[in-house]
N, C-alpha and C positions, 0 to 999 in steps of 0.2 A: 757671399753673404745673402741670406734670404731676404726677400723683399717684404715690405710692410703687409701687403696682401696675403702673402704666404704665412706670415706670423699670425695674422688674424684667423686664417683657416686652421692652423694648428691649435690655436686657443679654443675655437669652436669644437674641434674634434675631441680635445681633452674634456671639455665640458659635457658633451653628449656621449662620450665613451665610444667613439667610432674611429675608424681608420682615416687619417688625413687625406689619403688618396681618394677616398669615397667623396669627400667634400670637393677636392680638386676636379674630379670627374663631373660632379654636379655643376660646378662653375663653367666648365668647358661645354657641357651639354646646353646650359642656359645661353651661352654666347652663340652656339650653333642655331638654336631656335630663333633668337633675336635677329641674327644675320639672314636666315632664310626668310623671315617675315619682311625684312627691309628690302632685300633684293628680289623677292618674289620669284625665286628660282627653284628648279627641281634637281639641281646639282647635288652631288654627294659632298656635304660640308663636314669639315673637321676643325676643331679649335684646340689650340695648344697653349698652356700657361707656362710662361718663362719664370722659373722659380726665383731667379736672381733679380730680374728687372721688375717682375710683377705684371708684365704686359701679356695680354691674351691676344694671340694672333689667330685669325680665321683663314681657312684655305678651302678651295674647291678641289676635290680629289677626283682624278680621272685615271682609268686603267690604260696602260700603253699597249697598243696592238701594232702588228707589222705593216699591214696594207690598209688603204681606205675601204676596201671591200669588206673588211672584218668589223667595221664600225657599225653597231646596231643602234646606239643612242649617242649622239654628239655630246650630250650633257654629261655622259658617264665615261666615254672612251675618247682616245686621241691616238693618232699614229705616232710611231717612233720618230719620224722625221720632224713633225710639229713639236713633239716633246723636247727634242734636243735644241730647238731654238730657244726654249725657256731654260732648260737644264741640260748642258752638254753631257752629263753623266747618265742620262736616262737610258734605260734598257727595256727591251721587249719583256712584257709580263710584270713590269714594275708599276709604280704609281707616280703620277705627276701632281705636285702640290702647287696650285695657282693661288697666290695671296689675294685675299679680299680685304678691302679697306673697311675698318670698323670704327677707328678712332674719330670721334667728332661727328659721326653720322647716325649712330644709334641713338634715337631720341628717348624721350621720357617713357613712351609706351613700351618700347623695346626693353628698356631697363627694368620696368615693372614686371614684364613678362619673364625676364631673366631671373628676377628676384623670386618670383613664384616657383619657377622650376628648381631653383636652388633649395628653397624651403621644402618642396615636395621630396626631392631626392634625399635630403638630410633626414626628414621624418621617416622615410622608408628604411634608410640605413639604421636609424635609431631603433625602429621596431624589430628589425632583424637582429640587432645586437641584444636587445632585451629578451627576445624569444630564445636565442641561443644561450643566454645567461641563466634563464629561469625554467626552461623546459625540463631540465633534469632535477629540478628542486620541487616538483609537485608533491604535495603531502607534507612538506617541511613547515615547521613553525618558525615564524620570523617576528621580530619586533617592528612595529610600524607606528608612525606618527600621523594623526589625523591632519590632513593638509587643507581640505575644503569639503563642503557638503553640497552636492548637486542634486537637489530634489530628494528622491528616496535613496540615492546612492551616496556612499561615503568614499572619498578619494584619500588614499594613504600614501605616504612617502615611505618606501621600503629600502631606501639606500640609493641604488643605481637606477631606480625606475619608480613610476607611480603605479599604484594598484587600486583596483575598484572593488567595492563590496556592495552588491545589490541588496534589495530588500529581502529576497529569499535566503540570502546568506547571513542575515542578521537575526539576533535573538530579540524577541519582543520585549524583553525586560531591560534592554540596553539602549542607551542614548549616548551620543558622543559630542565632545566639544573640541574645537580646533586647537591643535597643539597637544592633545591627549595622547599618551603612549599606551598601546595595547598589544597583546599577542594575537596573531592571526595565522590561519592556515592557507598556504597556497594550494588552491584546488584545481586550477587550470591556467594555461597560457595560450592566448589567442594571437595568431599572427596578423590576420586581416581584421583589424579593429580600429574604429575611428578614435576611440578614447584609449585609456591605458589598457595594454594587452594582458596584464597580469590580474587574475581574478582571485580574491582572497575571501575567507569565510570565518565567521565566529560561530557558525551553526554546525560545522562538521564534527563527527565523532572523534576525529584525530586530535582535536583540541583538548577534549577531556582526557584522552589517553596520554597526551603530552603533560598535562597538568598532574596526573597521577604519577607519571614517571619522575616528575620534578619533586613532588611532595613525599613520595613513599620510597625510601631507599631500597626496600625489598624488591620493588618492581624494577628499579634502576639497575640493580645487580643481578636480576634474573631469578631470584628465589621465588618470587610471586609473579605469575604470568597472567596477563589480561587475555582471556580467550574470546570474548565477544563484547560488543558495545552496541546498544540501541538507544538512539537519542531523538527527542523532539525538542529542539532548541527553545529555551525559555519556559519549558513545562517540566519535563522529567527525563532523566537518563537512567538506564539500567545497565550495569556493568557486571560481567561474570568473570571471576578470578579464581585461580587455583594455585596451590602451593606445591613446589617441588620438594620441599623439606617437610616431613611429617611433623616436626616439632614447631613449625611456623603456621599460625592461623592466618589464612589469606585474607579473610574478611576483617579480622581484628587489626591486621597490619595496615589495611587501607583506611580503616576508620580512625585509628590512632588513639592515644590516651585521651579520654573524655571527648573523643570526636574531633580532636584538634586538626588532624590532617584533612579529613573530608570537609570540615567547616571552612578551611582555607580555600579549598577548591570551589565550594559553594559561593564564597564571597567573590571569587574571581569571575564566576558565572552569573553574578548579580542575583543570587537567591534561587537558582534552579535546583529542583529536588533531585537527589541522587540515591538510587537503590543499589547496594552492593550485594551481589549474590554469589554463593559458592558454586563453582562449575562442577557438573557431573557428566560423565560419559553416558550414563543411562538417561535416555530422553524423558522417561516417565518421571524420575526423581528430579531431573533438571526443570521440568515443567512445573512441578509442585513448588520449587524454589522460586522460579521466575515469576509466578503469579502472586508472590507476596506483595502486600501484607494480608491478602485473602487466604483463608484456610481451605485447602482442597480435600474433598472427600475421597475421590479416586480419579485416576487418569487411565484411559484406555487407548491403545494404538489402534486406530481404525484402518489405516492403510500405510504400511511402512514404506512402500515404494513411492507413493505420492506424498509421504510425510504429512499425515493427518492425524491429529489427536482429538479425543473427546474427553473433556474435563467436566466432572460433576461436582458441584459445590452445594453446601447447605443453602436453603432459601434465603437466610439472613445474610449470606456471604456473596450472593450473586452480584449485587450492585458494586460491591467492593472489588470483586474479581474482574469485572468488566472495566471499572474505572470511569472517570469523567470523560464523556464522549468516546467511550471505548478505548481510552488511552492505555490503560494497564494491560489489557489483553493484546492490544496492537503491538506494544513494545515487547511483551513476552514472546509473541510470535516471531517478531523480527530478531530477537535475541537467540531463540532456538533454531530459527530457519524452518519451522514447521507451521502448518495451518492448525489453529486451535478453535474448536467449537465448544463453547461453555454452555452448560445446562444446569438448572437447579434440580434438586431432588424431586420436586413435584412434577416438573416437566419430563424428567426421565421416567417417572412412574406412569404418567399418562402415555408416554410413548410406548412403554412395555405393554400396557393394557391394550392399546390399539393394535400392536403386533399380535398379541394373544387372541384378541377378538377376530383379527383377520384370519388366523389359523383355524378357528372354530367356525364351521359352516352355520350361517344364519338361517333359522327356520322361517318359512313364509307360508302361513296358513290362509287360505282364501276366506272371505267373509261369509260365504255360503255354509261354512262349517259351523257357524254359531246358530243354534236353533232359534233363539229369541228374536233374530233380525228378519223382518219381512223382505219380500222381493223388492218392493218399492223403496224401502230404506237402503237396501244394498245398492240399488241403482243410483240413488242420490250420493252415497258415499263414494262409489266408483267414479261418478262424474266429477267429484271434487278431488280425485287423485288418491283416495284411500282404498287400497285393494286388498290389504292383509289385516288379519286380526292383530298382529304385533304393532303395526303402525297406528291402528285404531286405539289400542290400549295406551300408546304413548301420548295421545292428544289430550289437551285440557278441555274442560267444559266450554271455555270461551272460544277455543278453536272450533269445537263442534258446532256451537251456535252460529258461528260465522258462515257455515255452509247453508246455502239456500234450502228452505223447506224443513229445517231442523230447529225445534224450539226447546225450551227447558224440559218439558215432559218427555220429549223424544230423547233428549240427552240422558235423562234418568233411566229410560227404558234401555238405552244402549249400554249404560254403565252396569245395570243389573245383568243384562244378557252376557256381557263380556266377563264379569266376575263369576257368573255361574259356569261359563264355559271353562275358565281356568280352574275353578274348583272341581269340576268334573274330571279334568285332566289329572289333578292331584289325587282325587279319590281313586281313579283308575290305577295310578302308580301305587297307591297304598294297598289296593286289592291284590295287584300283581305281586307285591312284596309279601303279603300275607299268604298267598297261595304257594309262593316259593318256600316260605318258612314252614308251611304245613306239610309240603312234600318232603322236606328234610326230616320232620318229626314223625312221619307216617309209621316207620317201624316201631317206634315207642308205643303208638296208639294200638298197633296190632298186638303188641305184647300184653297190653292191658285191656284187651277186647272184652274180657269177662266183667269189667266194671260196669255197673248199671247206669253210671252217669254219662258215659260216652255217647250213647244215642241222643240224650237230651241236648248236649252241647252241639252236636252236629245238626240237630234240627233247628236250633235257635239261630245259627249263623245266617242261613238264607233268609230267615224272616226279618232280621235286622237290615240285611242288604236290600230287601224289597222295600222296606220303609224308607231307607235313604234315597233309593232311586225314585220312589213316589214323591218324596219331598222335593227333589231336584226338578222333576217334571212339572210339579205344581207351581214351583217358583218361576219356571221358565214361561208358563202360560199365563199365570195370574200374579202380577207384581205385588198385589195387596196381600197375597197369601204368605209372603215370606216370614213376616213377624209372627203371625199366629202359628205357622208350622214350627218355627223355632221354639215358641212358648210351649206348644203341645209336646214337642220332643223333650223340653226341660221338665214338664210335669211328669211325663212318662218315666224319665230318668229318676225323678225323686220318688215316684211310687215303687 
């Protein structure tokens, strides 16, 4: 008949879910530690629990050798002759067990030490049992009961063990009360942990997948398949689904009649928003769907190897496509597995213009090419960093007046000189175009050379050209002559 001590050991083993022999070994190890502390010996000690009587006996264990010359450590070895004085059946190579008195001599301190060793061994055995039980159940959904709350962590009772849910594994929309039952996901199992070794989560995407399998029969039987899930717990979830049956609408099946199915899941997640998207093998089409509710203008594959997409949306849709704090595009990128660069129509237009301007070589005309600018003025502009006519033309009057030595009158002089310079360039282009046109029409004039009007027209053209050149030269040298020259030209035209 088993002793009372052994019955207690079996009860503890059933409660902790561990092998009784592990507890027996823990008790024996505890007695060995206490005995060694009491006797202050370096002998090899061993304790044995008598299952029937409940008595624990301690022994000093020594190896049996043949001759005294073979003894290296008297605490660990003994000759066969000495061994047979204690045990007549002793043989060379065997062990001699020398009893150590423990009853009545192990005091309170030794008993406390034995208790600590027992608890430590039991805890280690319990962790190993929990680890072996749940290591193969990672990713599984289990029903848990809130046992206690330790700071930011929530401790759950999941049946055979306790589980811990840290702050990162919680949804910001949820709060828990002791005794509340919830569904959680086992995300990992830790062997070397002070607290519960099982870590559970309410923020994992697997929870949403399990809820849809529970609420949507088409997903449970495999007619509708969940291809991808991207989730930010407490904020928004995007789920991509596809149907294996052409007669079954995947999105409609998940939403349910009047949204009953998806609303049930939203209630379970405490109001978290859920976007249900139809899956497409084509990444471009899938990207357009994934960025809903924003309307996408066009999607371009930038780098297929590196999985990069460029998405262009209307200016009014840019903020909607990006989402609050970039959430919409971040979830879409996670759902696709591609990097997404979103641009508005205006940003794309400016980018194209910059690329086109980079292809066209930029002209750089030195300031000395402008007739109306003196050497002193050119030196002042050059000292200020203005070296080309193009950069001078882009400057405002306020920027010019900020240059040392340039006042309002000088600014006006610069403006007139630059305008006349560009006008002369345009006039030169017009003359060149007229000469080209005249060269093309030359055969027609030769055919009508007998006409008396031809010499008159040819004589008038140089005269008008000389008047234009004279007006430009006069405007360049005398600013006040610009308006009178234009008025004279107008009167001449009227006459």
